[in-house]
PDB file with SEQRES, HELIX, SHEET and CRYST1 records, atoms N, CA, C and O in Angstrom:
SEQRES   1 A   75  MET ALA ASP PRO TYR TYR THR LEU GLU TYR SER PRO SER          
SEQRES   2 A   75  SER PRO GLY ARG ILE ALA THR TRP SER THR HIS SER GLY          
SEQRES   3 A   75  ILE VAL SER ASP VAL SER ARG SER ASN PRO TYR ASN TYR          
SEQRES   4 A   75  TYR ILE PRO GLU PRO TYR LEU VAL SER LYS TRP GLY ASN          
SEQRES   5 A   75  GLY PRO ILE VAL MET HIS PHE GLN SER LEU CYS PRO TYR          
SEQRES   6 A   75  TYR THR GLY GLY THR ILE TYR TYR TYR TYR                      
HELIX    1 AA1 GLN A   60  LEU A   62  5                                   3    
SHEET    1 AA1 6 LEU A   8  GLU A   9  0                                        
SHEET    2 AA1 6 TYR A  72  TYR A  74 -1                                        
SHEET    3 AA1 6 ILE A  18  TRP A  21 -1                                        
SHEET    4 AA1 6 HIS A  24  ASN A  35 -1                                        
SHEET    5 AA1 6 ILE A  41  LYS A  49 -1                                        
SHEET    6 AA1 6 ILE A  55  PHE A  59 -1                                        
CRYST1    1.000    1.000    1.000  90.00  90.00  90.00 P 1           1          
ATOM      1  N   MET A   1       0.819  -1.194   0.000  1.00  0.00           N  
ATOM      2  CA  MET A   1       0.000   0.000   0.000  1.00  0.00           C  
ATOM      3  C   MET A   1       0.857   1.249   0.000  1.00  0.00           C  
ATOM      4  O   MET A   1       0.412   2.308  -0.442  1.00  0.00           O  
ATOM      5  N   ALA A   2       2.076   1.137   0.488  1.00  0.00           N  
ATOM      6  CA  ALA A   2       2.944   2.301   0.533  1.00  0.00           C  
ATOM      7  C   ALA A   2       3.765   2.460  -0.744  1.00  0.00           C  
ATOM      8  O   ALA A   2       4.476   3.454  -0.892  1.00  0.00           O  
ATOM      9  N   ASP A   3       3.684   1.509  -1.661  1.00  0.00           N  
ATOM     10  CA  ASP A   3       4.450   1.560  -2.905  1.00  0.00           C  
ATOM     11  C   ASP A   3       3.845   2.620  -3.828  1.00  0.00           C  
ATOM     12  O   ASP A   3       2.673   2.512  -4.189  1.00  0.00           O  
ATOM     13  N   PRO A   4       4.616   3.641  -4.220  1.00  0.00           N  
ATOM     14  CA  PRO A   4       4.064   4.699  -5.073  1.00  0.00           C  
ATOM     15  C   PRO A   4       3.708   4.231  -6.481  1.00  0.00           C  
ATOM     16  O   PRO A   4       3.096   4.978  -7.245  1.00  0.00           O  
ATOM     17  N   TYR A   5       4.084   3.002  -6.832  1.00  0.00           N  
ATOM     18  CA  TYR A   5       3.752   2.462  -8.145  1.00  0.00           C  
ATOM     19  C   TYR A   5       2.248   2.245  -8.284  1.00  0.00           C  
ATOM     20  O   TYR A   5       1.717   2.335  -9.391  1.00  0.00           O  
ATOM     21  N   TYR A   6       1.552   1.963  -7.185  1.00  0.00           N  
ATOM     22  CA  TYR A   6       0.125   1.666  -7.209  1.00  0.00           C  
ATOM     23  C   TYR A   6      -0.702   2.917  -6.957  1.00  0.00           C  
ATOM     24  O   TYR A   6      -0.285   3.812  -6.222  1.00  0.00           O  
ATOM     25  N   THR A   7      -1.883   2.970  -7.576  1.00  0.00           N  
ATOM     26  CA  THR A   7      -2.794   4.089  -7.421  1.00  0.00           C  
ATOM     27  C   THR A   7      -4.027   3.608  -6.667  1.00  0.00           C  
ATOM     28  O   THR A   7      -4.561   2.539  -6.964  1.00  0.00           O  
ATOM     29  N   LEU A   8      -4.478   4.390  -5.696  1.00  0.00           N  
ATOM     30  CA  LEU A   8      -5.621   4.049  -4.858  1.00  0.00           C  
ATOM     31  C   LEU A   8      -6.937   4.407  -5.531  1.00  0.00           C  
ATOM     32  O   LEU A   8      -7.059   5.467  -6.146  1.00  0.00           O  
ATOM     33  N   GLU A   9      -7.928   3.513  -5.413  1.00  0.00           N  
ATOM     34  CA  GLU A   9      -9.310   3.761  -5.824  1.00  0.00           C  
ATOM     35  C   GLU A   9     -10.201   3.375  -4.641  1.00  0.00           C  
ATOM     36  O   GLU A   9      -9.817   2.558  -3.804  1.00  0.00           O  
ATOM     37  N   TYR A  10     -11.390   3.969  -4.583  1.00  0.00           N  
ATOM     38  CA  TYR A  10     -12.316   3.610  -3.505  1.00  0.00           C  
ATOM     39  C   TYR A  10     -13.421   2.676  -3.968  1.00  0.00           C  
ATOM     40  O   TYR A  10     -14.259   2.262  -3.166  1.00  0.00           O  
ATOM     41  N   SER A  11     -13.433   2.339  -5.248  1.00  0.00           N  
ATOM     42  CA  SER A  11     -14.328   1.301  -5.766  1.00  0.00           C  
ATOM     43  C   SER A  11     -13.634   0.694  -6.981  1.00  0.00           C  
ATOM     44  O   SER A  11     -12.919   1.393  -7.699  1.00  0.00           O  
ATOM     45  N   PRO A  12     -13.839  -0.590  -7.215  1.00  0.00           N  
ATOM     46  CA  PRO A  12     -13.134  -1.221  -8.327  1.00  0.00           C  
ATOM     47  C   PRO A  12     -13.727  -0.787  -9.666  1.00  0.00           C  
ATOM     48  O   PRO A  12     -14.945  -0.827  -9.846  1.00  0.00           O  
ATOM     49  N   SER A  13     -12.889  -0.378 -10.592  1.00  0.00           N  
ATOM     50  CA  SER A  13     -13.383   0.073 -11.895  1.00  0.00           C  
ATOM     51  C   SER A  13     -13.221  -0.990 -12.973  1.00  0.00           C  
ATOM     52  O   SER A  13     -13.824  -0.889 -14.041  1.00  0.00           O  
ATOM     53  N   SER A  14     -12.409  -2.011 -12.700  1.00  0.00           N  
ATOM     54  CA  SER A  14     -12.250  -3.097 -13.666  1.00  0.00           C  
ATOM     55  C   SER A  14     -11.625  -4.311 -12.978  1.00  0.00           C  
ATOM     56  O   SER A  14     -10.991  -4.170 -11.932  1.00  0.00           O  
ATOM     57  N   PRO A  15     -11.800  -5.504 -13.556  1.00  0.00           N  
ATOM     58  CA  PRO A  15     -11.173  -6.707 -12.992  1.00  0.00           C  
ATOM     59  C   PRO A  15      -9.648  -6.550 -12.944  1.00  0.00           C  
ATOM     60  O   PRO A  15      -9.053  -5.814 -13.731  1.00  0.00           O  
ATOM     61  N   GLY A  16      -9.053  -7.252 -12.014  1.00  0.00           N  
ATOM     62  CA  GLY A  16      -7.600  -7.198 -11.857  1.00  0.00           C  
ATOM     63  C   GLY A  16      -7.133  -6.234 -10.787  1.00  0.00           C  
ATOM     64  O   GLY A  16      -5.950  -6.217 -10.446  1.00  0.00           O  
ATOM     65  N   ARG A  17      -8.029  -5.439 -10.258  1.00  0.00           N  
ATOM     66  CA  ARG A  17      -7.660  -4.515  -9.173  1.00  0.00           C  
ATOM     67  C   ARG A  17      -7.333  -5.325  -7.923  1.00  0.00           C  
ATOM     68  O   ARG A  17      -7.862  -6.420  -7.733  1.00  0.00           O  
ATOM     69  N   ILE A  18      -6.477  -4.796  -7.088  1.00  0.00           N  
ATOM     70  CA  ILE A  18      -6.137  -5.407  -5.807  1.00  0.00           C  
ATOM     71  C   ILE A  18      -7.063  -4.806  -4.761  1.00  0.00           C  
ATOM     72  O   ILE A  18      -7.096  -3.587  -4.591  1.00  0.00           O  
ATOM     73  N   ALA A  19      -7.811  -5.641  -4.060  1.00  0.00           N  
ATOM     74  CA  ALA A  19      -8.678  -5.193  -2.970  1.00  0.00           C  
ATOM     75  C   ALA A  19      -7.971  -5.523  -1.661  1.00  0.00           C  
ATOM     76  O   ALA A  19      -7.447  -6.625  -1.501  1.00  0.00           O  
ATOM     77  N   THR A  20      -7.953  -4.579  -0.726  1.00  0.00           N  
ATOM     78  CA  THR A  20      -7.309  -4.829   0.556  1.00  0.00           C  
ATOM     79  C   THR A  20      -8.112  -4.222   1.697  1.00  0.00           C  
ATOM     80  O   THR A  20      -8.680  -3.138   1.567  1.00  0.00           O  
ATOM     81  N   TRP A  21      -8.151  -4.934   2.810  1.00  0.00           N  
ATOM     82  CA  TRP A  21      -8.810  -4.473   4.026  1.00  0.00           C  
ATOM     83  C   TRP A  21      -8.136  -5.176   5.188  1.00  0.00           C  
ATOM     84  O   TRP A  21      -7.636  -6.291   5.041  1.00  0.00           O  
ATOM     85  N   SER A  22      -8.122  -4.538   6.321  1.00  0.00           N  
ATOM     86  CA  SER A  22      -7.518  -5.118   7.522  1.00  0.00           C  
ATOM     87  C   SER A  22      -6.162  -5.725   7.169  1.00  0.00           C  
ATOM     88  O   SER A  22      -5.259  -5.004   6.745  1.00  0.00           O  
ATOM     89  N   THR A  23      -6.005  -7.033   7.335  1.00  0.00           N  
ATOM     90  CA  THR A  23      -4.728  -7.687   7.022  1.00  0.00           C  
ATOM     91  C   THR A  23      -4.883  -8.667   5.864  1.00  0.00           C  
ATOM     92  O   THR A  23      -4.063  -9.572   5.707  1.00  0.00           O  
ATOM     93  N   HIS A  24      -5.926  -8.497   5.052  1.00  0.00           N  
ATOM     94  CA  HIS A  24      -6.205  -9.436   3.966  1.00  0.00           C  
ATOM     95  C   HIS A  24      -6.294  -8.689   2.639  1.00  0.00           C  
ATOM     96  O   HIS A  24      -6.543  -7.484   2.608  1.00  0.00           O  
ATOM     97  N   SER A  25      -6.089  -9.409   1.556  1.00  0.00           N  
ATOM     98  CA  SER A  25      -6.236  -8.815   0.232  1.00  0.00           C  
ATOM     99  C   SER A  25      -6.719  -9.872  -0.747  1.00  0.00           C  
ATOM    100  O   SER A  25      -6.673 -11.068  -0.461  1.00  0.00           O  
ATOM    101  N   GLY A  26      -7.181  -9.420  -1.899  1.00  0.00           N  
ATOM    102  CA  GLY A  26      -7.639 -10.310  -2.952  1.00  0.00           C  
ATOM    103  C   GLY A  26      -7.586  -9.588  -4.282  1.00  0.00           C  
ATOM    104  O   GLY A  26      -7.307  -8.390  -4.334  1.00  0.00           O  
ATOM    105  N   ILE A  27      -7.850 -10.303  -5.341  1.00  0.00           N  
ATOM    106  CA  ILE A  27      -7.874  -9.729  -6.680  1.00  0.00           C  
ATOM    107  C   ILE A  27      -9.323  -9.705  -7.167  1.00  0.00           C  
ATOM    108  O   ILE A  27     -10.038 -10.701  -7.056  1.00  0.00           O  
ATOM    109  N   VAL A  28      -9.747  -8.567  -7.702  1.00  0.00           N  
ATOM    110  CA  VAL A  28     -11.105  -8.430  -8.212  1.00  0.00           C  
ATOM    111  C   VAL A  28     -11.236  -9.232  -9.505  1.00  0.00           C  
ATOM    112  O   VAL A  28     -10.514  -8.996 -10.474  1.00  0.00           O  
ATOM    113  N   SER A  29     -12.168 -10.180  -9.502  1.00  0.00           N  
ATOM    114  CA  SER A  29     -12.436 -11.008 -10.672  1.00  0.00           C  
ATOM    115  C   SER A  29     -13.600 -10.431 -11.484  1.00  0.00           C  
ATOM    116  O   SER A  29     -13.590 -10.475 -12.714  1.00  0.00           O  
ATOM    117  N   ASP A  30     -14.592  -9.894 -10.791  1.00  0.00           N  
ATOM    118  CA  ASP A  30     -15.765  -9.290 -11.415  1.00  0.00           C  
ATOM    119  C   ASP A  30     -16.137  -8.083 -10.570  1.00  0.00           C  
ATOM    120  O   ASP A  30     -16.283  -8.198  -9.353  1.00  0.00           O  
ATOM    121  N   VAL A  31     -16.291  -6.936 -11.201  1.00  0.00           N  
ATOM    122  CA  VAL A  31     -16.542  -5.689 -10.477  1.00  0.00           C  
ATOM    123  C   VAL A  31     -17.906  -5.680  -9.802  1.00  0.00           C  
ATOM    124  O   VAL A  31     -18.040  -5.169  -8.690  1.00  0.00           O  
ATOM    125  N   SER A  32     -18.919  -6.235 -10.455  1.00  0.00           N  
ATOM    126  CA  SER A  32     -20.271  -6.196  -9.907  1.00  0.00           C  
ATOM    127  C   SER A  32     -21.030  -7.452 -10.314  1.00  0.00           C  
ATOM    128  O   SER A  32     -21.465  -7.589 -11.457  1.00  0.00           O  
ATOM    129  N   ARG A  33     -21.180  -8.361  -9.363  1.00  0.00           N  
ATOM    130  CA  ARG A  33     -21.910  -9.604  -9.601  1.00  0.00           C  
ATOM    131  C   ARG A  33     -23.015  -9.709  -8.551  1.00  0.00           C  
ATOM    132  O   ARG A  33     -22.786  -9.401  -7.382  1.00  0.00           O  
ATOM    133  N   SER A  34     -24.202 -10.137  -8.955  1.00  0.00           N  
ATOM    134  CA  SER A  34     -25.324 -10.263  -8.016  1.00  0.00           C  
ATOM    135  C   SER A  34     -25.046 -11.392  -7.038  1.00  0.00           C  
ATOM    136  O   SER A  34     -24.842 -12.540  -7.433  1.00  0.00           O  
ATOM    137  N   ASN A  35     -25.042 -11.048  -5.759  1.00  0.00           N  
ATOM    138  CA  ASN A  35     -24.755 -12.009  -4.704  1.00  0.00           C  
ATOM    139  C   ASN A  35     -26.037 -12.732  -4.300  1.00  0.00           C  
ATOM    140  O   ASN A  35     -26.882 -12.128  -3.640  1.00  0.00           O  
ATOM    141  N   PRO A  36     -26.219 -14.010  -4.673  1.00  0.00           N  
ATOM    142  CA  PRO A  36     -27.444 -14.724  -4.332  1.00  0.00           C  
ATOM    143  C   PRO A  36     -27.590 -14.990  -2.837  1.00  0.00           C  
ATOM    144  O   PRO A  36     -28.678 -15.340  -2.379  1.00  0.00           O  
ATOM    145  N   TYR A  37     -26.515 -14.831  -2.071  1.00  0.00           N  
ATOM    146  CA  TYR A  37     -26.562 -15.040  -0.627  1.00  0.00           C  
ATOM    147  C   TYR A  37     -26.908 -13.765   0.126  1.00  0.00           C  
ATOM    148  O   TYR A  37     -27.031 -13.781   1.351  1.00  0.00           O  
ATOM    149  N   ASN A  38     -27.066 -12.651  -0.602  1.00  0.00           N  
ATOM    150  CA  ASN A  38     -27.342 -11.362   0.026  1.00  0.00           C  
ATOM    151  C   ASN A  38     -28.373 -10.599  -0.820  1.00  0.00           C  
ATOM    152  O   ASN A  38     -28.108  -9.483  -1.267  1.00  0.00           O  
ATOM    153  N   TYR A  39     -29.527 -11.198  -1.034  1.00  0.00           N  
ATOM    154  CA  TYR A  39     -30.646 -10.572  -1.752  1.00  0.00           C  
ATOM    155  C   TYR A  39     -30.265 -10.089  -3.149  1.00  0.00           C  
ATOM    156  O   TYR A  39     -30.858  -9.136  -3.654  1.00  0.00           O  
ATOM    157  N   TYR A  40     -29.289 -10.730  -3.775  1.00  0.00           N  
ATOM    158  CA  TYR A  40     -28.840 -10.418  -5.132  1.00  0.00           C  
ATOM    159  C   TYR A  40     -28.314  -8.989  -5.273  1.00  0.00           C  
ATOM    160  O   TYR A  40     -28.365  -8.409  -6.358  1.00  0.00           O  
ATOM    161  N   ILE A  41     -27.819  -8.435  -4.193  1.00  0.00           N  
ATOM    162  CA  ILE A  41     -27.206  -7.117  -4.240  1.00  0.00           C  
ATOM    163  C   ILE A  41     -25.854  -7.245  -4.943  1.00  0.00           C  
ATOM    164  O   ILE A  41     -25.043  -8.088  -4.560  1.00  0.00           O  
ATOM    165  N   PRO A  42     -25.601  -6.429  -5.959  1.00  0.00           N  
ATOM    166  CA  PRO A  42     -24.317  -6.519  -6.671  1.00  0.00           C  
ATOM    167  C   PRO A  42     -23.138  -6.112  -5.770  1.00  0.00           C  
ATOM    168  O   PRO A  42     -23.216  -5.155  -4.999  1.00  0.00           O  
ATOM    169  N   GLU A  43     -22.074  -6.860  -5.898  1.00  0.00           N  
ATOM    170  CA  GLU A  43     -20.852  -6.535  -5.163  1.00  0.00           C  
ATOM    171  C   GLU A  43     -19.669  -7.175  -5.883  1.00  0.00           C  
ATOM    172  O   GLU A  43     -19.864  -8.054  -6.722  1.00  0.00           O  
ATOM    173  N   PRO A  44     -18.455  -6.749  -5.571  1.00  0.00           N  
ATOM    174  CA  PRO A  44     -17.279  -7.335  -6.212  1.00  0.00           C  
ATOM    175  C   PRO A  44     -17.128  -8.825  -5.894  1.00  0.00           C  
ATOM    176  O   PRO A  44     -17.460  -9.280  -4.800  1.00  0.00           O  
ATOM    177  N   TYR A  45     -16.624  -9.563  -6.869  1.00  0.00           N  
ATOM    178  CA  TYR A  45     -16.330 -10.983  -6.738  1.00  0.00           C  
ATOM    179  C   TYR A  45     -14.814 -11.105  -6.783  1.00  0.00           C  
ATOM    180  O   TYR A  45     -14.180 -10.615  -7.718  1.00  0.00           O  
ATOM    181  N   LEU A  46     -14.230 -11.752  -5.786  1.00  0.00           N  
ATOM    182  CA  LEU A  46     -12.778 -11.758  -5.610  1.00  0.00           C  
ATOM    183  C   LEU A  46     -12.173 -13.151  -5.656  1.00  0.00           C  
ATOM    184  O   LEU A  46     -12.871 -14.159  -5.546  1.00  0.00           O  
ATOM    185  N   VAL A  47     -10.878 -13.180  -5.819  1.00  0.00           N  
ATOM    186  CA  VAL A  47     -10.077 -14.391  -5.680  1.00  0.00           C  
ATOM    187  C   VAL A  47      -9.068 -14.090  -4.579  1.00  0.00           C  
ATOM    188  O   VAL A  47      -8.333 -13.106  -4.661  1.00  0.00           O  
ATOM    189  N   SER A  48      -9.029 -14.940  -3.543  1.00  0.00           N  
ATOM    190  CA  SER A  48      -8.044 -14.732  -2.478  1.00  0.00           C  
ATOM    191  C   SER A  48      -7.681 -16.056  -1.828  1.00  0.00           C  
ATOM    192  O   SER A  48      -8.386 -17.053  -1.985  1.00  0.00           O  
ATOM    193  N   LYS A  49      -6.599 -16.054  -1.113  1.00  0.00           N  
ATOM    194  CA  LYS A  49      -6.123 -17.249  -0.405  1.00  0.00           C  
ATOM    195  C   LYS A  49      -6.545 -17.121   1.040  1.00  0.00           C  
ATOM    196  O   LYS A  49      -6.333 -16.079   1.659  1.00  0.00           O  
ATOM    197  N   TRP A  50      -7.137 -18.165   1.585  1.00  0.00           N  
ATOM    198  CA  TRP A  50      -7.631 -18.140   2.959  1.00  0.00           C  
ATOM    199  C   TRP A  50      -6.679 -18.903   3.863  1.00  0.00           C  
ATOM    200  O   TRP A  50      -6.735 -20.130   3.935  1.00  0.00           O  
ATOM    201  N   GLY A  51      -5.817 -18.188   4.543  1.00  0.00           N  
ATOM    202  CA  GLY A  51      -4.887 -18.784   5.504  1.00  0.00           C  
ATOM    203  C   GLY A  51      -4.072 -19.901   4.887  1.00  0.00           C  
ATOM    204  O   GLY A  51      -3.488 -19.727   3.817  1.00  0.00           O  
ATOM    205  N   ASN A  52      -4.028 -21.041   5.545  1.00  0.00           N  
ATOM    206  CA  ASN A  52      -3.313 -22.206   5.032  1.00  0.00           C  
ATOM    207  C   ASN A  52      -4.182 -23.027   4.083  1.00  0.00           C  
ATOM    208  O   ASN A  52      -3.764 -24.074   3.589  1.00  0.00           O  
ATOM    209  N   GLY A  53      -5.386 -22.541   3.839  1.00  0.00           N  
ATOM    210  CA  GLY A  53      -6.328 -23.268   2.996  1.00  0.00           C  
ATOM    211  C   GLY A  53      -6.182 -22.948   1.521  1.00  0.00           C  
ATOM    212  O   GLY A  53      -5.109 -22.560   1.060  1.00  0.00           O  
ATOM    213  N   PRO A  54      -7.276 -23.116   0.784  1.00  0.00           N  
ATOM    214  CA  PRO A  54      -7.231 -22.994  -0.676  1.00  0.00           C  
ATOM    215  C   PRO A  54      -7.309 -21.555  -1.167  1.00  0.00           C  
ATOM    216  O   PRO A  54      -7.538 -20.626  -0.393  1.00  0.00           O  
ATOM    217  N   ILE A  55      -7.112 -21.397  -2.471  1.00  0.00           N  
ATOM    218  CA  ILE A  55      -7.415 -20.146  -3.149  1.00  0.00           C  
ATOM    219  C   ILE A  55      -8.898 -20.221  -3.486  1.00  0.00           C  
ATOM    220  O   ILE A  55      -9.354 -21.199  -4.078  1.00  0.00           O  
ATOM    221  N   VAL A  56      -9.650 -19.189  -3.109  1.00  0.00           N  
ATOM    222  CA  VAL A  56     -11.110 -19.233  -3.179  1.00  0.00           C  
ATOM    223  C   VAL A  56     -11.650 -18.066  -3.993  1.00  0.00           C  
ATOM    224  O   VAL A  56     -11.160 -16.943  -3.878  1.00  0.00           O  
ATOM    225  N   MET A  57     -12.665 -18.335  -4.821  1.00  0.00           N  
ATOM    226  CA  MET A  57     -13.422 -17.267  -5.475  1.00  0.00           C  
ATOM    227  C   MET A  57     -14.639 -17.012  -4.600  1.00  0.00           C  
ATOM    228  O   MET A  57     -15.351 -17.951  -4.243  1.00  0.00           O  
ATOM    229  N   HIS A  58     -14.888 -15.756  -4.248  1.00  0.00           N  
ATOM    230  CA  HIS A  58     -15.957 -15.446  -3.297  1.00  0.00           C  
ATOM    231  C   HIS A  58     -16.456 -14.027  -3.473  1.00  0.00           C  
ATOM    232  O   HIS A  58     -15.771 -13.174  -4.037  1.00  0.00           O  
ATOM    233  N   PHE A  59     -17.654 -13.792  -2.983  1.00  0.00           N  
ATOM    234  CA  PHE A  59     -18.167 -12.431  -2.921  1.00  0.00           C  
ATOM    235  C   PHE A  59     -17.428 -11.708  -1.805  1.00  0.00           C  
ATOM    236  O   PHE A  59     -17.061 -12.299  -0.789  1.00  0.00           O  
ATOM    237  N   GLN A  60     -17.223 -10.432  -2.017  1.00  0.00           N  
ATOM    238  CA  GLN A  60     -16.454  -9.634  -1.058  1.00  0.00           C  
ATOM    239  C   GLN A  60     -16.994  -9.770   0.363  1.00  0.00           C  
ATOM    240  O   GLN A  60     -16.213  -9.929   1.301  1.00  0.00           O  
ATOM    241  N   SER A  61     -18.298  -9.711   0.538  1.00  0.00           N  
ATOM    242  CA  SER A  61     -18.880  -9.752   1.878  1.00  0.00           C  
ATOM    243  C   SER A  61     -18.800 -11.134   2.525  1.00  0.00           C  
ATOM    244  O   SER A  61     -19.009 -11.252   3.732  1.00  0.00           O  
ATOM    245  N   LEU A  62     -18.501 -12.183   1.750  1.00  0.00           N  
ATOM    246  CA  LEU A  62     -18.462 -13.538   2.294  1.00  0.00           C  
ATOM    247  C   LEU A  62     -17.060 -13.997   2.669  1.00  0.00           C  
ATOM    248  O   LEU A  62     -16.864 -15.164   3.008  1.00  0.00           O  
ATOM    249  N   CYS A  63     -16.099 -13.112   2.616  1.00  0.00           N  
ATOM    250  CA  CYS A  63     -14.743 -13.461   3.035  1.00  0.00           C  
ATOM    251  C   CYS A  63     -14.696 -13.517   4.556  1.00  0.00           C  
ATOM    252  O   CYS A  63     -15.143 -12.576   5.210  1.00  0.00           O  
ATOM    253  N   PRO A  64     -14.172 -14.585   5.136  1.00  0.00           N  
ATOM    254  CA  PRO A  64     -14.124 -14.677   6.598  1.00  0.00           C  
ATOM    255  C   PRO A  64     -13.203 -13.639   7.240  1.00  0.00           C  
ATOM    256  O   PRO A  64     -13.267 -13.429   8.451  1.00  0.00           O  
ATOM    257  N   TYR A  65     -12.364 -13.000   6.461  1.00  0.00           N  
ATOM    258  CA  TYR A  65     -11.454 -11.983   6.987  1.00  0.00           C  
ATOM    259  C   TYR A  65     -12.046 -10.589   6.916  1.00  0.00           C  
ATOM    260  O   TYR A  65     -11.455  -9.640   7.431  1.00  0.00           O  
ATOM    261  N   TYR A  66     -13.212 -10.450   6.282  1.00  0.00           N  
ATOM    262  CA  TYR A  66     -13.841  -9.138   6.172  1.00  0.00           C  
ATOM    263  C   TYR A  66     -14.787  -8.930   7.345  1.00  0.00           C  
ATOM    264  O   TYR A  66     -15.739  -9.691   7.520  1.00  0.00           O  
ATOM    265  N   THR A  67     -14.533  -7.920   8.138  1.00  0.00           N  
ATOM    266  CA  THR A  67     -15.365  -7.635   9.303  1.00  0.00           C  
ATOM    267  C   THR A  67     -16.037  -6.272   9.195  1.00  0.00           C  
ATOM    268  O   THR A  67     -16.485  -5.715  10.197  1.00  0.00           O  
ATOM    269  N   GLY A  68     -16.105  -5.743   7.995  1.00  0.00           N  
ATOM    270  CA  GLY A  68     -16.674  -4.419   7.786  1.00  0.00           C  
ATOM    271  C   GLY A  68     -15.566  -3.392   7.653  1.00  0.00           C  
ATOM    272  O   GLY A  68     -14.385  -3.721   7.765  1.00  0.00           O  
ATOM    273  N   GLY A  69     -15.943  -2.180   7.421  1.00  0.00           N  
ATOM    274  CA  GLY A  69     -14.952  -1.129   7.278  1.00  0.00           C  
ATOM    275  C   GLY A  69     -14.625  -0.853   5.819  1.00  0.00           C  
ATOM    276  O   GLY A  69     -15.232  -1.418   4.909  1.00  0.00           O  
ATOM    277  N   THR A  70     -13.667   0.016   5.619  1.00  0.00           N  
ATOM    278  CA  THR A  70     -13.293   0.472   4.293  1.00  0.00           C  
ATOM    279  C   THR A  70     -12.458  -0.560   3.556  1.00  0.00           C  
ATOM    280  O   THR A  70     -11.551  -1.165   4.127  1.00  0.00           O  
ATOM    281  N   ILE A  71     -12.769  -0.753   2.306  1.00  0.00           N  
ATOM    282  CA  ILE A  71     -11.979  -1.588   1.417  1.00  0.00           C  
ATOM    283  C   ILE A  71     -11.308  -0.667   0.413  1.00  0.00           C  
ATOM    284  O   ILE A  71     -11.960   0.190  -0.183  1.00  0.00           O  
ATOM    285  N   TYR A  72     -10.031  -0.839   0.229  1.00  0.00           N  
ATOM    286  CA  TYR A  72      -9.278  -0.024  -0.718  1.00  0.00           C  
ATOM    287  C   TYR A  72      -8.923  -0.867  -1.924  1.00  0.00           C  
ATOM    288  O   TYR A  72      -8.647  -2.060  -1.800  1.00  0.00           O  
ATOM    289  N   TYR A  73      -8.931  -0.244  -3.097  1.00  0.00           N  
ATOM    290  CA  TYR A  73      -8.599  -0.921  -4.333  1.00  0.00           C  
ATOM    291  C   TYR A  73      -7.397  -0.232  -4.959  1.00  0.00           C  
ATOM    292  O   TYR A  73      -7.301   0.996  -4.961  1.00  0.00           O  
ATOM    293  N   TYR A  74      -6.495  -1.025  -5.482  1.00  0.00           N  
ATOM    294  CA  TYR A  74      -5.282  -0.477  -6.093  1.00  0.00           C  
ATOM    295  C   TYR A  74      -5.110  -1.060  -7.489  1.00  0.00           C  
ATOM    296  O   TYR A  74      -5.531  -2.181  -7.775  1.00  0.00           O  
ATOM    297  N   TYR A  75      -4.482  -0.271  -8.344  1.00  0.00           N  
ATOM    298  CA  TYR A  75      -4.101  -0.760  -9.671  1.00  0.00           C  
ATOM    299  C   TYR A  75      -2.746  -0.229 -10.030  1.00  0.00           C  
ATOM    300  O   TYR A  75      -2.236  -0.522 -11.112  1.00  0.00           O  
TER     301      TYR A  75                                                      
END                                                                             
């Protein structure tokens, strides 16, 4: 986040952006996908690694490391 090579955004504008919050990060796979687990509200769809477990594709709100708060996007 401190690397001047990356530019900060407050919402993802295209796939491939880096999403980061708290101590976790992921890559945006789809900027706006209807989340069937949350009344089909559109939200970013990400790819991230969960601890010692697998690499997972998930909706942003369904990440076990997301506890609310601001999400920053970088490109």
